[in-house]
C-alpha positions as CSV (number, residue, x, y, z in Angstrom):
1,C,7.8,10.4,21.6
2,L,9.5,7.6,19.6
3,L,6.3,7.5,17.2
4,N,6.5,11.1,17.3
5,G,10.8,11.3,16.4
6,N,11.4,12.7,20.1
7,Y,14.1,10.5,19.6
8,R,16.2,12.4,22.5
9,I,13.5,12.4,25.2
10,A,12.5,8.6,24.3
11,L,16.1,7.7,24.2
12,D,15.9,9.2,27.5
13,Y,13.3,7.4,28.5
14,F,14.2,3.7,27.3
15,L,17.9,4.6,29.0
16,K,16.4,4.8,32.2
17,S,14.1,2.3,32.2
18,R,16.3,-0.5,31.3
19,N,19.1,1.0,34.0
20,Q,16.4,0.4,36.9
21,S,15.3,-3.0,35.6
22,I,17.2,-4.8,38.0
23,Y,14.8,-7.1,39.3
24,L,13.9,-8.0,35.5
25,N,17.5,-8.8,34.8
26,N,17.7,-10.8,37.7
27,R,14.6,-12.3,36.6
28,L,15.6,-13.5,33.2
29,H,18.8,-14.5,34.3
30,Y,16.8,-16.8,37.1
31,L,14.8,-18.1,33.8
32,N,17.3,-18.5,31.4
33,N,19.0,-21.1,34.0
34,N,16.2,-22.8,34.2
35,G,15.4,-23.0,30.4
36,N,11.9,-20.9,30.1
37,I,11.4,-18.1,27.6
38,T,8.9,-15.9,29.1
39,E,7.0,-12.2,28.3
40,L,9.5,-11.0,30.3
41,H,12.6,-11.4,27.5
42,K,10.0,-9.5,24.7
43,V,9.8,-6.9,27.0
44,K,13.5,-6.4,27.5
45,L,14.1,-6.9,23.8
46,E,11.0,-4.2,23.3
47,V,13.6,-1.8,25.3
48,I,16.9,-2.5,23.4
49,Y,15.1,-2.5,20.3
50,S,13.6,0.8,21.1
51,I,17.0,2.0,22.1
52,G,18.8,0.9,19.0
53,L,16.3,2.4,17.0
54,C,16.5,6.1,19.1
55,Y,20.6,5.6,18.3
56,S,20.0,5.4,14.7
57,K,17.1,8.4,14.2
58,L,19.7,10.3,15.9
59,N,22.3,9.3,13.7
60,E,24.7,7.4,16.1
61,P,25.0,4.0,14.1
62,Y,27.9,2.7,15.9
63,Y,25.8,2.6,19.1
64,S,22.6,1.6,17.4
65,I,24.5,-1.6,16.2
66,D,25.2,-2.7,19.9
67,Y,21.7,-2.8,20.9
68,F,20.7,-4.4,17.4
69,E,23.0,-7.2,17.9
70,E,22.0,-7.3,21.7
71,C,18.3,-7.9,20.1
72,I,19.2,-10.3,17.4
73,T,20.6,-12.7,20.6
74,L,17.5,-12.2,22.7
75,C,15.5,-13.0,19.5
76,F,17.7,-16.4,18.8
77,E,17.3,-17.3,22.4
78,I,12.8,-16.3,22.0
79,L,12.7,-18.4,18.9
80,F,15.3,-21.1,18.8
81,G,16.4,-21.8,22.7
82,V,20.1,-21.2,21.3
83,S,22.8,-18.3,21.6
84,I,24.9,-17.2,19.3
85,D,28.6,-15.9,19.6
86,S,30.2,-11.9,18.4
87,E,31.0,-14.0,15.1
88,F,27.2,-15.3,14.4
89,N,28.0,-19.1,15.3
90,I,26.1,-21.2,16.7
91,I,26.8,-22.1,20.2
92,N,25.5,-25.8,20.8
93,E,27.1,-29.3,20.8
94,N,24.2,-30.7,18.7
95,K,24.0,-28.3,15.7
96,N,22.8,-30.9,13.3
97,D,19.3,-31.1,15.4
98,L,19.4,-27.8,16.2
99,L,19.8,-26.6,12.4
100,K,17.0,-28.8,11.6
101,T,14.6,-27.3,14.6
102,M,15.4,-23.9,13.4
103,K,14.4,-24.2,9.7
104,N,11.3,-25.9,11.4
105,V,11.1,-22.5,13.6
106,I,12.0,-20.2,10.7
107,S,9.9,-21.9,8.1
108,D,6.9,-21.8,10.2
109,N,4.8,-18.3,9.2
110,S,1.9,-18.4,11.7
111,N,4.8,-17.8,14.1
112,P,3.6,-14.0,15.5
113,F,7.2,-13.5,16.2
114,L,8.5,-13.7,12.9
115,N,7.8,-10.6,12.0
116,K,9.5,-8.8,15.0
117,F,12.3,-10.6,13.6
118,Y,12.7,-9.4,10.0
119,R,12.0,-6.1,11.0
120,I,15.6,-6.2,13.6
121,I,17.3,-7.7,10.9
122,D,16.0,-5.2,8.4
123,D,17.4,-2.2,10.7
124,Y,20.6,-4.2,11.7
125,I,21.6,-4.9,8.1
126,D,20.5,-1.4,7.0
127,T,22.8,0.7,9.7
128,L,25.8,-1.8,8.9
129,Y,25.5,-0.8,5.3
130,D,25.2,2.8,6.3
131,I,28.6,2.4,8.0
132,K,30.0,0.2,5.0
133,D,30.8,-2.9,7.3
134,Y,29.5,-4.9,4.3
135,S,31.9,-8.1,5.7
136,R,29.5,-7.8,9.2
137,A,26.7,-7.7,7.3
138,A,27.4,-10.5,5.1
139,E,28.3,-12.5,8.2
140,F,25.1,-12.6,9.3
141,V,23.0,-13.3,5.9
142,N,25.4,-16.5,5.7
143,L,23.9,-17.2,8.9
144,L,20.7,-16.5,7.8
145,L,20.7,-18.7,4.8
146,N,21.8,-22.1,7.1
147,I,18.9,-21.8,8.9
148,T,16.4,-21.0,5.7
149,T,14.8,-23.5,3.3
150,E,11.9,-21.6,1.6
151,I,13.1,-21.2,-2.3
152,N,12.0,-17.5,-2.4
153,R,13.6,-16.1,0.2
154,R,16.8,-17.8,0.1
155,T,16.7,-16.5,-3.4
156,I,16.6,-13.2,-1.6
157,L,19.1,-13.9,0.8
158,Q,22.1,-15.2,-1.8
159,L,21.5,-12.5,-3.9
160,V,22.3,-10.0,-0.7
161,L,24.8,-12.0,0.1
162,N,26.1,-11.5,-3.5
163,C,26.0,-7.9,-3.0
164,L,27.5,-7.5,-0.2
165,T,30.5,-9.8,-0.6
166,V,30.8,-7.3,-4.2
167,L,30.6,-4.4,-2.1
168,H,33.1,-5.2,0.7
169,F,35.4,-6.3,-2.3
170,L,35.0,-2.9,-3.7
171,H,35.3,-0.7,-0.7
172,K,38.6,-2.7,0.4
173,G,41.7,-0.2,0.5
174,K,44.0,-3.1,-1.1
175,L,41.9,-5.0,-4.1
176,D,42.7,-8.8,-3.2
177,K,41.6,-10.5,-6.6
178,N,41.3,-13.6,-5.6
179,S,38.9,-12.9,-2.4
180,C,35.8,-12.1,-4.9
181,N,35.4,-15.4,-6.3
182,I,32.5,-15.5,-9.0
183,N,32.1,-18.7,-8.7
184,L,30.3,-17.9,-5.6
185,L,28.2,-15.4,-7.1
186,K,25.6,-17.8,-7.9
187,I,21.7,-17.2,-7.0
188,E,19.3,-20.9,-6.7
189,A,16.9,-19.8,-8.7
190,P,18.0,-17.9,-11.8
191,N,14.3,-17.7,-13.5
192,S,13.7,-14.4,-11.0
193,S,14.4,-12.0,-13.6
194,F,14.8,-9.1,-11.1
195,C,17.3,-11.6,-9.3
196,S,19.1,-12.8,-12.4
197,V,19.4,-8.9,-13.2
198,I,20.8,-7.6,-10.3
199,N,23.1,-10.8,-9.5
200,G,24.3,-10.2,-13.4
201,C,25.7,-6.6,-12.2
202,N,27.0,-8.3,-9.5
203,I,28.9,-10.8,-11.6
204,V,30.1,-7.5,-14.3
205,V,31.3,-5.6,-11.5
206,A,33.4,-8.6,-10.1
207,E,34.4,-9.6,-13.3
208,F,36.2,-5.7,-14.3
209,V,37.7,-5.5,-11.1
210,R,39.5,-9.2,-11.4
211,C,40.6,-8.2,-15.2
212,Y,41.8,-4.8,-14.2
213,K,45.6,-3.7,-14.0
214,A,47.8,-0.9,-13.3
215,N,47.2,2.0,-15.7
216,M,44.8,-0.2,-17.9
217,S,42.0,1.9,-19.3
218,L,37.9,0.9,-19.1
219,Q,38.2,0.5,-23.2
220,N,40.8,-2.0,-22.4
221,I,38.9,-3.9,-19.8
222,I,35.7,-3.9,-21.8
223,T,36.9,-5.2,-24.4
224,K,38.1,-8.4,-23.0
225,K,36.5,-11.3,-23.9
226,I,35.4,-12.5,-20.3
227,V,34.0,-9.4,-19.6
228,C,32.5,-9.0,-22.9
229,D,30.4,-12.2,-22.7
230,K,29.3,-11.0,-19.2
231,I,27.9,-8.2,-20.6
232,D,26.4,-10.0,-23.2
233,S,24.6,-11.6,-20.8
234,L,23.2,-8.7,-18.9
235,Y,21.7,-7.0,-21.6
236,K,20.0,-10.0,-22.8
237,M,18.4,-10.5,-19.5
């Protein structure tokens, strides 16, 4: 039903399946207490992820986000053996050693579970984008940056973080000119033309807003030297 687009029927099945899995949940609680991750965790993950997908397809993003976040929590337990809180902070006292371990795990491209992890992340961030919760998406991307070492992947993550930062800055009802620090809108691999152009747009937009004053015309903003310099840099790219 899920693959054929019958999302309401599929959702009813998955919800019943989850509610009836008392044995599974008790078993998982026992396994968690004993520090063992088994296939049962992956079964639970598939059910929760499928519920999130159904809600997303049925245009109920706020429900889907709850289930995607539960999926991400499970992914962190399966991949790294660690929990994260609602603010995407890692719950562990030995954070330095843990981050090193996490970086090793996430850089292992042979790990078959990483593809599932990234697919869930894509759906989660897309849904946050749809409801304009840019700050929440940025918090999670920042967490990913902290555990990612591969340079190309870091560049893309930083670009996404910069885009979300500017979108959040623009979407707020009241513009705080100090909240969008242009010095933070940098990427590690400026030689990447795609990343440079997109990030150049981020910087131009941020500079526009920083220079804006009430009743100022677009022409007045464009003629400011600092804005002109940013636009020229973008044209050269």
